[in-house]
C-alpha positions in Angstrom: -27.4 -15.6 -18.7 -25.4 -18.5 -17.2 -24.5 -18.7 -13.5 -21.5 -20.7 -12.2 -20.2 -21.4 -8.7 -16.5 -20.5 -8.7 -13.3 -20.4 -6.7 -13.0 -21.7 -3.1 -16.5 -23.4 -3.0 -15.5 -25.6 -5.9 -12.0 -26.3 -4.6 -13.1 -27.2 -1.1 -16.0 -29.5 -2.4 -13.4 -31.4 -4.5 -11.1 -31.7 -1.4 -14.0 -32.9 0.7 -13.7 -29.9 3.0 -16.6 -27.9 4.4 -17.8 -25.2 2.0 -18.4 -21.9 3.9 -18.4 -18.9 1.4 -19.8 -19.3 -2.0 -18.9 -17.0 -4.9 -20.9 -16.9 -8.1 -20.0 -15.6 -11.6 -22.6 -14.6 -14.1 -21.7 -15.0 -17.8 -23.7 -13.3 -20.6 -25.5 -10.7 -18.5 -25.6 -6.9 -18.2 -25.9 -4.7 -15.2 -29.4 -3.7 -16.3 -30.5 -7.4 -16.4 -29.1 -8.0 -12.9 -30.9 -5.0 -11.5 -34.1 -6.1 -13.3 -33.9 -9.4 -11.4 -33.7 -7.7 -8.1 -30.0 -8.0 -7.5 -28.5 -5.1 -5.4 -25.2 -3.6 -6.7 -22.2 -3.3 -4.4 -18.7 -2.0 -5.0 -17.7 0.8 -7.3 -14.7 -0.8 -9.0 -16.5 -3.7 -10.8 -20.1 -5.1 -11.1 -20.8 -7.2 -8.1 -24.3 -7.8 -6.9 -26.0 -9.3 -3.8 -28.7 -11.9 -4.4 -32.1 -10.5 -3.4 -32.8 -13.5 -1.1 -29.6 -15.2 -0.1 -27.4 -12.1 0.0 -24.5 -14.0 -1.7 -22.2 -12.2 -4.1 -22.7 -12.5 -7.8 -20.1 -10.9 -10.1 -20.4 -10.3 -13.8 -17.7 -12.2 -15.7 -14.8 -9.7 -16.3 -11.3 -9.3 -17.6 -8.6 -7.1 -16.0 -5.5 -5.4 -17.2 -2.7 -3.9 -15.2 -2.1 -0.2 -15.7 -0.2 0.9 -12.5 1.3 -0.1 -9.2 -0.4 -1.9 -6.4 -4.0 -3.1 -6.0 -5.6 0.0 -7.5 -3.6 -0.3 -10.7 -6.1 -2.3 -12.7 -8.6 -1.6 -15.5 -11.6 -4.0 -15.3 -13.9 -4.8 -18.3 -17.2 -6.6 -17.7 -19.6 -7.3 -20.6 -21.9 -10.1 -21.8 -19.2 -11.2 -24.3 -16.6 -12.0 -21.6 -16.4 -15.9 -21.4 -16.1 -18.0 -18.3 -12.6 -19.0 -19.3 -11.5 -15.4 -19.7 -12.9 -14.7 -16.2 -11.1 -17.7 -14.7 -7.7 -16.9 -16.2 -7.4 -13.7 -14.1 -7.6 -15.7 -10.8 -4.5 -16.5 -8.8 -4.1 -20.3 -8.5 -5.3 -23.1 -10.7 -7.1 -24.7 -7.8 -9.1 -21.4 -7.4 -9.8 -21.2 -11.2 -12.5 -23.9 -11.5 -16.2 -23.4 -11.9 -19.3 -25.6 -11.8 -22.9 -25.2 -13.0 -26.0 -26.1 -11.0 -25.6 -29.8 -12.0 -22.0 -29.8 -10.7 -20.5 -30.1 -14.2 -16.9 -28.9 -13.8 -15.3 -26.3 -16.0 -11.5 -26.6 -15.5 -9.6 -24.9 -18.3 -6.4 -24.5 -16.3 -6.1 -28.0 -14.8 -7.0 -27.1 -11.2 -8.3 -30.5 -10.4 -5.0 -32.1 -11.6 -3.1 -29.7 -9.3 -5.5 -30.6 -6.4 -4.6 -34.2 -6.9 -0.9 -33.4 -7.2 -1.2 -31.2 -4.0 0.3 -28.2 -5.9 -0.3 -24.5 -5.5 0.4 -23.2 -9.0 -0.4 -19.9 -10.6 -2.9 -19.7 -13.5 -1.0 -17.3 -15.8 1.9 -14.8 -15.8 -0.7 -12.2 -14.8 -0.3 -13.6 -11.3 2.6 -11.2 -10.9 0.4 -8.2 -11.4 -1.0 -8.2 -7.9 1.6 -8.4 -5.1 -1.0 -9.4 -2.6 -0.9 -12.9 -4.2 2.4 -13.5 -2.6 0.7 -13.4 0.8 -2.3 -15.3 -0.5 -0.3 -18.2 -1.7 1.7 -18.4 1.5 -1.7 -18.4 3.4 -3.0 -21.2 1.2 0.2 -23.1 1.9 -0.5 -22.8 5.6 -4.1 -23.8 5.2 -3.4 -26.9 3.2 -0.1 -28.0 4.6 -1.7 -30.8 6.5 -2.9 -32.2 3.2 0.6 -32.2 1.8 0.3 -29.1 -0.5 3.4 -27.3 -1.6 4.1 -24.3 -3.8 5.0 -25.2 -7.4 8.6 -24.2 -8.2 7.6 -21.9 -11.0 5.1 -20.1 -8.8 7.7 -19.7 -6.1 10.0 -18.2 -8.6 7.3 -15.7 -9.7 6.8 -14.8 -6.0 10.6 -14.3 -5.7 10.5 -11.9 -8.6 7.6 -10.0 -7.1 9.4 -9.8 -3.7 12.5 -8.3 -5.5 10.5 -5.9 -7.7 9.4 -3.4 -5.1 5.8 -4.1 -5.7 5.2 -5.5 -2.2 5.8 -2.0 -0.8 2.8 -0.8 -2.7 0.5 -3.0 -0.6 -1.7 -1.1 1.8 -1.4 -2.0 5.6 -5.1 -3.0 5.6 -4.8 -5.5 2.7 -1.6 -7.0 4.2 -3.0 -7.3 7.7 -6.1 -9.0 6.4 -4.0 -11.7 4.8 -1.6 -11.9 7.8 -4.4 -12.3 10.3 -6.1 -15.0 8.3 -2.9 -16.8 7.8 -2.0 -16.7 11.5 -5.4 -18.3 12.3 -4.7 -21.3 10.0 -3.8 -24.7 11.6 -0.1 -24.4 10.5 0.6 -20.6 10.5 4.4 -21.3 10.7 4.2 -22.5 7.1 3.0 -19.0 6.1 6.2 -17.5 7.5 8.3 -20.2 6.0 7.0 -19.7 2.5 7.3 -15.9 2.8 10.9 -16.4 3.8 11.6 -18.9 1.0 10.5 -16.4 -1.7 12.2 -13.4 -0.1 9.0 -11.6 0.9 9.6 -11.9 4.7 12.7 -9.8 4.3 10.6 -7.1 2.6 7.5 -7.2 4.8 8.9 -8.1 8.2 12.7 -7.7 8.1 12.6 -7.8 11.9 11.3 -11.4 11.9 13.5 -12.4 9.0 16.6 -11.2 10.9 16.0 -13.9 13.6 17.0 -16.8 11.3 20.6 -17.7 11.8 20.8 -16.1 15.3 21.8 -18.7 17.9 20.5 -19.0 21.5 21.9 -20.9 24.4 21.4 -24.6 23.7 20.6 -25.4 27.3 17.4 -23.3 27.1 16.9 -23.7 23.4 17.8 -27.1 22.0 16.7 -25.8 18.5 19.4 -23.1 18.9 18.2 -20.9 16.0 15.9 -18.0 17.1 14.0 -18.0 13.8 13.3 -21.7 14.1 12.2 -21.2 17.8 9.7 -18.4 16.7 8.1 -20.8 14.1 7.9 -23.5 16.8 6.2 -21.1 19.2 3.7 -20.1 16.5 3.1 -23.8 15.8 2.3 -24.4 19.5 -0.1 -21.4 19.6 -2.0 -23.0 16.7 -2.0 -26.4 18.3 -3.5 -24.9 21.5 -6.1 -23.0 19.4 -4.9 -19.6 20.7 -6.6 -16.4 19.5 -5.1 -14.0 17.0 -3.8 -11.7 19.8 -1.7 -14.5 21.3 -0.4 -15.7 17.9 0.7 -12.2 16.9 2.5 -11.8 20.2 4.2 -15.2 19.7 5.4 -14.1 16.3 7.0 -10.9 17.6 8.1 -11.8 21.1 11.8 -12.3 20.5 12.5 -9.5 17.9 15.1 -8.0 20.2 17.4 -11.0 19.7 17.9 -9.9 16.1 19.7 -6.8 17.4 22.2 -8.6 19.5 25.8 -8.1 18.3 27.4 -11.3 17.0 30.2 -11.1 19.6 27.6 -11.4 22.4 25.9 -14.6 20.8 24.4 -16.8 22.0 23.4 -14.6 25.0 20.8 -11.9 24.4 21.0 -9.5 27.4 18.0 -7.1 27.7 16.5 -8.4 24.4 13.1 -7.8 25.9 13.7 -4.0 26.1 15.6 -3.8 22.8 12.8 -5.5 21.0 10.0 -3.0 21.9 10.9 -0.5 19.3 10.9 -3.3 16.6 7.5 -4.7 17.8 6.1 -1.2 17.7 7.4 -0.7 14.2 5.8 -3.9 12.9 2.5 -3.1 14.7 2.4 0.3 13.0 3.5 -1.0 9.6 0.4 -3.2 9.3 -1.9 -1.1 11.5 -2.6 -4.2 13.7 -5.7 -3.9 15.8 -5.2 -2.3 19.2 -5.6 -5.5 21.3 -2.9 -7.2 19.1 -0.6 -4.3 19.4 -0.9 -4.0 23.2 -0.4 -7.7 23.9 2.6 -8.0 21.5 4.3 -5.2 23.4 3.5 -6.5 26.8 4.6 -10.0 25.9 7.8 -8.7 24.4 8.6 -6.8 27.5 7.6 -9.3 30.2 7.8 -12.8 28.8 10.9 -13.6 30.8 9.1 -12.4 33.9 6.5 -15.0 33.0 9.1 -17.8 32.8 10.6 -16.7 36.1 7.3 -16.2 37.9 8.1 -18.5 40.7 11.3 -16.6 41.5 9.8 -13.1 41.3 9.7 -11.0 44.5 6.2 -10.0 45.5 6.9 -6.4 44.7 8.0 -7.3 41.1 5.0 -9.6 40.8 2.8 -6.6 41.8 4.4 -4.4 39.2 3.7 -7.1 36.6 0.0 -7.3 37.5 -0.3 -3.5 37.5 1.2 -3.3 34.1 -1.5 -5.6 32.7 -4.3 -3.9 34.7 -5.5 -7.3 35.8 -8.2 -5.7 37.9 -10.1 -4.3 34.9 -8.7 -6.4 32.1 -8.2 -10.0 33.3 -8.4 -11.5 29.8 -5.3 -9.7 28.7 -3.3 -11.2 31.5 -4.7 -14.6 30.6 -3.5 -14.2 27.0 -0.1 -13.1 28.3 0.2 -16.4 30.3 -0.9 -18.3 27.2 1.8 -16.6 25.1 4.5 -17.4 27.7 3.4 -21.0 27.9 3.6 -21.3 24.0 7.1 -19.7 24.2 8.2 -22.4 26.8 6.7 -25.2 24.7 8.1 -24.0 21.4 11.5 -25.6 21.9 12.8 -28.8 20.3 12.0 -31.8 22.5 10.3 -29.7 25.2 6.8 -29.4 23.6 5.2 -31.5 26.3 6.9 -29.8 29.3 4.7 -28.7 32.2 4.4 -25.0 32.8 3.6 -24.4 36.5 4.2 -20.7 36.1 0.7 -20.4 34.5 -1.3 -21.5 37.5 1.1 -19.6 39.8 0.5 -16.3 37.9 -3.3 -16.9 37.9 -3.2 -17.5 41.6 -1.2 -14.2 42.1 -3.7 -12.3 40.1 -6.5 -13.8 42.2 -4.7 -12.9 45.4 -4.2 -9.3 44.3 -7.8 -8.9 43.1 -9.1 -10.2 46.4 -8.1 -7.1 48.3 -11.3 -5.2 49.3 -11.3 -1.5 48.9 -14.3 -0.7 51.1 -12.5 -1.2 54.5 -9.8 1.3 53.3 -12.5 3.8 52.4 -14.1 3.3 55.8 -10.7 4.1 57.3 -10.8 7.5 55.6 -8.3 6.9 52.8 -9.0 8.8 49.6 -7.2 10.1 46.5 -3.5 9.2 46.2 -3.4 7.9 49.7 -6.2 5.4 48.9 -4.2 4.3 45.8 -1.1 3.7 48.0 -3.1 1.9 50.7 -4.6 -0.5 48.1 -1.2 -1.1 46.6 0.2 -1.9 50.1 -2.6 -4.4 50.8 -2.1 -6.1 47.5 1.6 -6.4 48.3 0.7 -8.0 51.6 -1.6 -10.4 49.8 1.1 -11.4 47.3 3.6 -11.9 50.1 1.2 -14.2 51.8 0.5 -16.0 48.5 4.2 -16.5 47.8 4.8 -17.8 51.3 2.0 -20.3 51.0 2.9 -21.5 47.5 4.6 -24.9 47.4 8.4 -24.7 46.9 
């Protein structure tokens, strides 16, 4: 029995990056031997075990063969005669197909270290094309390591292109796709993830609503970058720069989908794009079964982001409707995330990345003013039921009128 550290732990050590998750592969062992040593089995598809003390995953060396569509279409074979090299060749990228023993002696049959030095994301073998999820994984690695200068090897990009055209991407489950998308959006350069997907034709298959934004012009006075797709990438870049959470980054990606529906004769204006985009945002949310908080914020940002930009001009009654829509009284954090998404949208414009955004503090102040209305005095006056609701609304409107009147011009 020989045990090797494999994959990301080896890659990141060689890159000088922090190693978080460690995967192990066991060569020359049987399931019975692993159980006898106290390892606990997990997973029905192939022999993976948890270490009795550390809880880390140890997998028996295995080969795999494609026999159907999608992720489930594989036959796995694990036995003591499967070599380390045979196990490594089934991995996606050369930089993930290295192993080391307990003395840090490197096993690198597919030249992963060479590709690390060349800053290349290259597939290990033609079997790469057997799992369509690898298209998203490579795009995610491109986003993760973009700051180090990594790019996708041309031949790998070509394979990704073929996969995108083959119909295999449609076989991905929403859960698997979302896991990769969510992880990619939380990288330091998530816009690179979208760029790579677009370059290989996968964006058109997975998110045609986002792909449709590229080449759609906007008024240069508000958008010096002009192209709506380029603007969306810039907004996503700002969201990462400001360490925004996943909910905000997802909303930033989808906020302008309605502009992709504008007839060409109306370009570069996009009248009512906020309302038009809601059905598209809903469709993307449902396609990937995004978490509820991500879905809700994306729809609210899509609908109200121009309200955010015009906050200082809004009538108190419109401001009140906005606050009510977000339920700022019970869910203040969601409104804070809306403000963040609006600010990222304002900064995601060429040459305007450092612009101030006074709307943010104004909206926070409005929410505070509305929340400051006390309910108890209204109860003491005998209001109840619907009348109480209307009375509270009236008092909040008064508070917002006073807030607007006192705000600096």
